[in-house]
Structure formats: structure tokens, C-alpha cells
C-alpha positions as CSV (number, residue, x, y, z in Angstrom):
1,M,-25.6,-1.1,-27.1
2,W,-24.4,0.7,-24.0
3,A,-21.8,3.4,-24.4
4,E,-20.6,6.4,-22.4
5,K,-20.5,9.8,-24.2
6,S,-19.4,12.2,-21.6
7,W,-15.5,11.3,-21.3
8,Q,-13.2,14.0,-22.4
9,D,-9.9,12.7,-21.1
10,Y,-10.5,9.4,-23.1
11,K,-11.4,9.3,-26.8
12,L,-11.5,6.6,-29.3
13,L,-10.5,8.7,-32.3
14,D,-10.6,6.2,-35.3
15,T,-10.4,2.4,-36.0
16,S,-9.1,0.5,-38.9
17,D,-6.8,-2.5,-39.9
18,G,-7.0,-4.3,-36.6
19,E,-6.1,-1.1,-34.5
20,R,-7.5,1.5,-32.4
21,L,-6.4,5.1,-32.3
22,E,-7.0,6.5,-28.9
23,K,-6.5,9.7,-26.9
24,W,-5.5,9.1,-23.2
25,G,-5.3,12.6,-21.7
26,K,-2.7,14.4,-23.8
27,Y,-1.2,11.2,-25.2
28,V,-2.2,9.4,-28.4
29,L,-1.9,5.6,-28.5
30,V,-2.3,3.0,-31.3
31,R,-3.3,-0.4,-30.0
32,P,-4.3,-3.7,-31.6
33,D,-8.0,-4.8,-31.3
34,P,-9.2,-8.2,-32.9
35,Q,-12.8,-6.8,-33.2
36,I,-11.6,-4.3,-35.9
37,I,-11.8,-6.4,-38.9
38,W,-12.3,-3.6,-41.4
39,K,-9.5,-2.4,-43.5
40,G,-8.5,0.8,-45.4
41,M,-10.6,3.1,-43.3
42,K,-8.1,5.2,-41.5
43,Q,-9.4,8.8,-41.6
44,S,-7.9,10.8,-38.7
45,P,-4.6,12.6,-39.4
46,M,-3.6,11.6,-35.7
47,W,-2.5,8.2,-37.0
48,K,0.6,9.8,-38.1
49,K,1.1,11.7,-34.8
50,A,0.7,8.9,-32.3
51,D,3.0,9.1,-29.3
52,A,3.4,5.3,-29.1
53,V,2.3,2.3,-31.2
54,Y,1.9,-1.2,-29.8
55,S,3.1,-4.0,-32.1
56,R,2.5,-7.7,-31.5
57,S,5.4,-10.2,-31.8
58,K,5.1,-13.4,-33.7
59,A,6.7,-15.1,-30.8
60,G,3.9,-13.8,-28.5
61,G,3.4,-10.7,-26.6
62,G,4.6,-7.5,-28.0
63,S,6.1,-4.0,-27.3
64,W,5.6,-0.4,-27.6
65,S,7.5,1.3,-30.5
66,E,7.9,4.9,-31.4
67,S,7.2,5.6,-27.8
68,K,7.1,9.2,-26.4
69,L,5.2,8.2,-23.2
70,P,6.2,8.7,-19.6
71,E,6.0,5.6,-17.4
72,E,2.8,6.8,-16.0
73,W,0.3,9.8,-16.2
74,K,-3.3,10.6,-14.9
75,I,-6.7,11.1,-16.5
76,G,-10.1,12.0,-15.1
77,F,-13.6,10.8,-15.7
78,P,-16.8,12.7,-14.7
79,L,-18.6,10.1,-12.6
80,G,-22.4,10.6,-12.8
81,N,-21.6,13.9,-14.6
82,E,-21.0,15.4,-11.2
83,K,-17.8,14.0,-9.5
84,D,-14.4,13.9,-11.3
85,I,-12.6,10.7,-10.4
86,Q,-9.0,10.1,-11.4
87,F,-6.9,7.1,-12.6
88,I,-3.3,6.3,-13.2
89,I,-2.5,5.2,-16.7
90,R,0.5,3.0,-16.9
91,P,1.0,1.1,-20.3
92,T,2.2,-2.4,-19.9
93,G,4.0,-5.0,-22.2
94,F,0.7,-6.7,-23.0
95,K,-0.9,-3.6,-24.7
96,H,-3.0,-2.6,-21.7
97,T,-3.0,0.8,-20.0
98,G,-4.4,-0.1,-16.5
99,L,-8.0,1.0,-17.4
100,F,-10.7,-0.5,-19.6
101,P,-12.6,2.7,-20.7
102,E,-15.6,0.9,-22.1
103,Q,-16.5,0.0,-18.4
104,A,-17.3,3.7,-17.7
105,V,-20.9,3.1,-18.8
106,N,-21.2,0.5,-16.0
107,W,-19.6,2.7,-13.4
108,N,-22.2,5.4,-14.0
109,W,-25.0,2.8,-13.9
110,F,-24.2,1.3,-10.4
111,Y,-23.0,4.8,-9.1
112,E,-26.5,6.0,-9.4
113,L,-28.1,2.8,-8.0
114,I,-25.8,2.9,-4.9
115,K,-26.5,6.7,-4.3
116,K,-30.2,6.3,-4.7
117,S,-30.6,3.2,-2.5
118,G,-30.6,5.3,0.7
119,R,-28.6,2.7,2.6
120,R,-25.1,1.5,3.1
121,I,-24.2,-1.0,0.3
122,K,-21.5,-3.6,0.7
123,V,-20.1,-4.4,-2.8
124,L,-17.9,-7.4,-3.7
125,N,-15.8,-6.6,-6.7
126,L,-14.3,-9.8,-8.3
127,F,-11.5,-9.8,-10.8
128,A,-11.2,-6.2,-9.8
129,Y,-8.0,-5.3,-11.6
130,T,-6.9,-1.8,-11.0
131,G,-10.0,-0.8,-9.2
132,G,-12.0,1.4,-11.8
133,A,-15.2,-0.1,-10.3
134,T,-13.8,0.1,-6.7
135,V,-13.3,3.8,-7.1
136,A,-16.7,4.4,-8.6
137,A,-18.6,2.3,-5.9
138,A,-16.5,3.9,-3.1
139,A,-17.3,7.4,-4.5
140,A,-21.0,6.5,-4.3
141,G,-20.6,5.7,-0.6
142,A,-20.3,1.9,-0.8
143,E,-18.2,-0.3,1.4
144,V,-16.1,-2.4,-1.1
145,C,-14.2,-5.7,-1.0
146,H,-11.7,-5.7,-3.8
147,V,-10.5,-9.1,-4.9
148,D,-7.9,-9.8,-7.7
149,A,-5.2,-12.6,-7.9
150,S,-2.6,-10.2,-9.1
151,K,-0.7,-8.5,-6.3
152,G,0.5,-5.8,-8.8
153,M,-3.0,-4.9,-9.9
154,V,-4.2,-4.6,-6.3
155,A,-1.3,-2.3,-5.5
156,Q,-2.3,0.0,-8.4
157,A,-5.9,-0.1,-7.1
158,K,-4.8,1.2,-3.8
159,Q,-2.9,4.0,-5.6
160,N,-6.0,4.9,-7.7
161,M,-8.1,5.2,-4.4
162,A,-5.4,7.5,-2.8
163,L,-5.2,9.5,-5.9
164,N,-8.9,10.3,-5.3
165,G,-8.4,11.2,-1.6
166,M,-10.3,7.9,-0.6
167,A,-7.4,6.0,1.0
168,D,-9.4,6.0,4.2
169,K,-12.6,4.8,2.8
170,P,-13.8,1.2,3.8
171,V,-12.3,-0.7,1.2
172,R,-10.7,-4.1,1.9
173,Y,-8.1,-5.4,-0.7
174,I,-7.7,-9.1,-1.1
175,V,-5.1,-10.9,-3.3
176,D,-6.7,-14.3,-4.0
177,D,-8.5,-16.6,-6.3
178,C,-11.9,-15.2,-6.6
179,K,-13.8,-18.5,-6.6
180,K,-12.0,-19.7,-3.6
181,F,-12.4,-16.4,-1.8
182,C,-16.2,-16.6,-2.4
183,E,-16.5,-20.2,-1.1
184,R,-14.6,-19.1,2.1
185,E,-17.0,-15.9,2.5
186,I,-19.9,-18.4,2.2
187,R,-18.5,-20.5,5.0
188,R,-17.7,-17.5,7.1
189,G,-21.3,-16.1,6.7
190,N,-20.1,-12.9,5.1
191,R,-22.7,-11.4,2.7
192,Y,-22.7,-8.5,0.2
193,D,-25.5,-6.3,-1.3
194,A,-24.0,-6.1,-4.7
195,V,-21.5,-8.1,-6.8
196,I,-19.4,-6.8,-9.6
197,M,-17.7,-9.5,-11.7
198,D,-15.2,-9.1,-14.6
199,P,-13.7,-12.5,-15.2
200,P,-11.1,-13.2,-17.8
201,S,-11.6,-15.3,-20.8
202,Y,-8.7,-17.7,-20.0
203,G,-6.2,-18.2,-17.3
204,R,-4.3,-20.5,-15.0
205,G,-4.3,-20.7,-11.3
206,P,-1.4,-20.9,-9.0
207,N,-1.4,-24.8,-9.0
208,G,-1.9,-25.0,-12.8
209,E,-5.8,-25.0,-12.7
210,V,-7.1,-24.1,-16.3
211,W,-9.8,-21.4,-16.3
212,K,-12.0,-21.2,-19.3
213,L,-14.9,-18.7,-19.0
214,E,-17.4,-20.6,-21.1
215,E,-16.9,-23.7,-18.9
216,C,-16.6,-22.0,-15.5
217,I,-19.0,-19.1,-15.6
218,S,-22.2,-21.0,-14.7
219,D,-20.8,-22.4,-11.6
220,L,-19.3,-19.0,-10.6
221,I,-22.6,-17.2,-11.0
222,K,-24.2,-19.7,-8.6
223,I,-21.4,-19.5,-6.1
224,T,-21.4,-15.7,-6.1
225,A,-25.2,-15.6,-5.8
226,D,-24.8,-17.4,-2.5
227,V,-22.6,-14.4,-1.1
228,L,-25.5,-12.0,-1.7
229,S,-27.5,-10.6,1.3
230,D,-31.1,-11.2,1.8
231,D,-31.8,-7.8,0.2
232,P,-29.4,-7.4,-2.5
233,L,-29.2,-4.2,-4.8
234,F,-27.5,-5.5,-8.0
235,F,-25.3,-8.0,-9.8
236,L,-23.0,-7.0,-12.7
237,L,-21.3,-9.6,-14.9
238,N,-18.9,-8.5,-17.6
239,S,-17.2,-10.5,-20.4
240,Y,-14.7,-9.9,-23.2
241,T,-15.2,-13.5,-24.5
242,T,-16.5,-13.3,-28.2
243,G,-18.1,-16.7,-27.8
244,L,-20.2,-15.7,-24.8
245,S,-23.0,-13.5,-26.0
246,A,-24.7,-10.8,-23.9
247,G,-28.0,-12.8,-24.3
248,T,-26.4,-15.9,-22.9
249,M,-24.9,-14.1,-19.9
250,G,-28.2,-12.4,-19.3
251,Y,-30.1,-15.8,-19.3
252,M,-27.6,-17.3,-16.9
253,V,-27.7,-14.4,-14.4
254,N,-31.5,-14.3,-14.6
255,S,-32.0,-18.0,-14.1
256,V,-29.9,-18.0,-11.0
257,L,-31.1,-14.7,-9.4
258,A,-34.7,-14.1,-10.4
259,P,-36.1,-17.3,-8.6
260,R,-34.4,-16.3,-5.4
261,F,-34.8,-12.5,-5.3
262,G,-37.1,-11.5,-8.1
263,G,-35.9,-8.3,-9.8
264,K,-35.0,-7.6,-13.5
265,T,-32.2,-8.6,-15.7
266,E,-31.1,-6.8,-18.9
267,S,-28.1,-7.6,-21.0
268,G,-26.3,-6.0,-24.0
269,E,-23.0,-5.1,-25.7
270,I,-20.8,-2.3,-24.3
271,G,-18.9,-0.1,-26.6
272,L,-16.9,3.0,-27.2
273,Y,-18.0,5.9,-29.6
274,V,-15.6,6.4,-32.4
275,E,-15.0,10.1,-33.0
276,E,-14.2,10.1,-36.6
277,T,-17.2,8.0,-37.9
278,G,-19.7,8.5,-35.1
279,G,-20.1,4.7,-34.9
280,I,-19.8,2.5,-31.8
281,L,-16.9,-0.1,-31.4
282,P,-18.3,-3.2,-29.8
283,S,-16.0,-3.8,-26.7
284,G,-17.5,-6.5,-24.6
285,A,-20.8,-7.4,-23.1
286,S,-22.5,-6.9,-19.8
287,A,-25.5,-8.6,-17.9
288,R,-27.2,-6.4,-15.2
289,W,-29.5,-7.6,-12.6
290,V,-31.3,-5.2,-10.4
291,S,-33.5,-5.9,-7.4
292,G,-37.2,-5.0,-7.5
293,N,-36.6,-3.2,-4.2
294,K,-34.0,-0.8,-5.5
């Protein structure tokens, strides 16, 4: 399992009874997590000192209770253990905070690949959310195309870039359906040296189109492979869908990319270290393909 140890501003303090106890900078949050099926194992005294607790509603959604949080605040991450990058944390009504901390292990992975490549890398970041991966890739010197269907998420991604003094970096922001955007890029002849893809498990398009990751991911991998340049550097696929294993993702990615480009594919769960127990909480999965010419 891949997990990042070096983060001080974010800590997963404890887990039990379907909940995470997390430290985001100076604030402690309690949030639900369906992976946490163990009960009666709360050890940290910080459970009773949380600044906010997210509670789900039986009618759907949920809300923050006992909240002592500001509307937003900032935290830092030591990218590659050499460069502090900053992010805006902004809790939403859907339990999210504007950042997925388990992805830090992937940020470090491709940050080093881009830096060591010795050339200008064009990265296509799909389902790019608030731009954690965009910031990391740009900090490594890449040119980035950031694509997400949510205008609000793209706006926060721009804020994260500005927060890091990189507002003038070569980043193109696109509010669009990722599949349709890739199809147009193929027709236009635009190509990229790397793809980062973090698709949702389920969703609906603007015209009512239903998206189910298990049914759509194979075609999406094939389409995005067609936007790769003749000498690509890497391809990263993330998933939070419990029914889609890391091994399955790795098999699909390798089946599409290896016959065309060679290289090597590896896959595994990504997770977060739990301070109280020393264990790792599974928090998703990734498949990573790397060119043999890296």
C-alpha cells in the first residue's frame, strides 16, 4: 500500500465507528468514512475536542455540527520533501474539505518523474477538482491542462495556484465534460506527455447522462491513451470505487498502454497513516504506468 508519511499539517489521528478523526492545520475534524467498519476503538482524547463534526442526514447529505471553523484556512505540504506547497481548505455541505490528502503520495511520485525527465512535460489533469495534482505538476515545471466539469472547483484550483505564487504558470483551465474534451483534443491533434485521471464513482452529465465508473472506465482509458504523445512519460489512474480493485485498474491500463508504448505498470491501494494505531487506512487505489524511456 502506498501512503505518505511526511505531512505535518494533515494528520489522521484515529479511526472508529465509521468516522475519521483528522487534523487539518490547527483544526480537528470528525468526518464519516464507509471503510471504517470497526467499532469501539476510539483511543485519542481529541475525539472530545473536535472543532467540527460532520453528521449525515437520513434524508441525504448532511451538515457540520459543533462547528468552530472559519469559512476557509490554509495548510502546507512538503512536496518532494523540498518545496512547501499550500492549499485552501474549505469544508462543504458534502463532508469534503477541498483536498484529498491520500493523493499526496501520488503528487510526490509524479513530481519526481517530471523533474527528472529533463524536458518540458505537458500534463492533462482530468476530473481535476481543486487542483492538488495541478499544483504539484506545475511546481515540478510541467505545463498543465486542468479539466473539471464544476466551475466552482476550477475557480478554487485557480486560487490554489495563486496561493503558491504560480498564477502565471502555463496552466490552462477548462470547465467541461472530460470524455468529450478528450475526444475534441484528439480531433484537434493536441497531445500530452502525461495523463492524471481521478474519475468519480457515479455521476450525471448536463443532459442527464449516467456515469458509472465500472461501466465507463475501460472506454475512457482507451480514449485518453489517444491523447498521449509519441513519447509519453506517465499515466496515473485513481479510483475510490470499492468494486474496482487496484489489480483490475492496473490490468486495464497495462493492456491499453503497454502494446503501444512499452513501459511498466504497477497498481496498489493508497492510504493514510493512523497516528493512534500506526496502521494504514485504505483510502482508494491507483494504477501507475511509466514509460521505459523515463
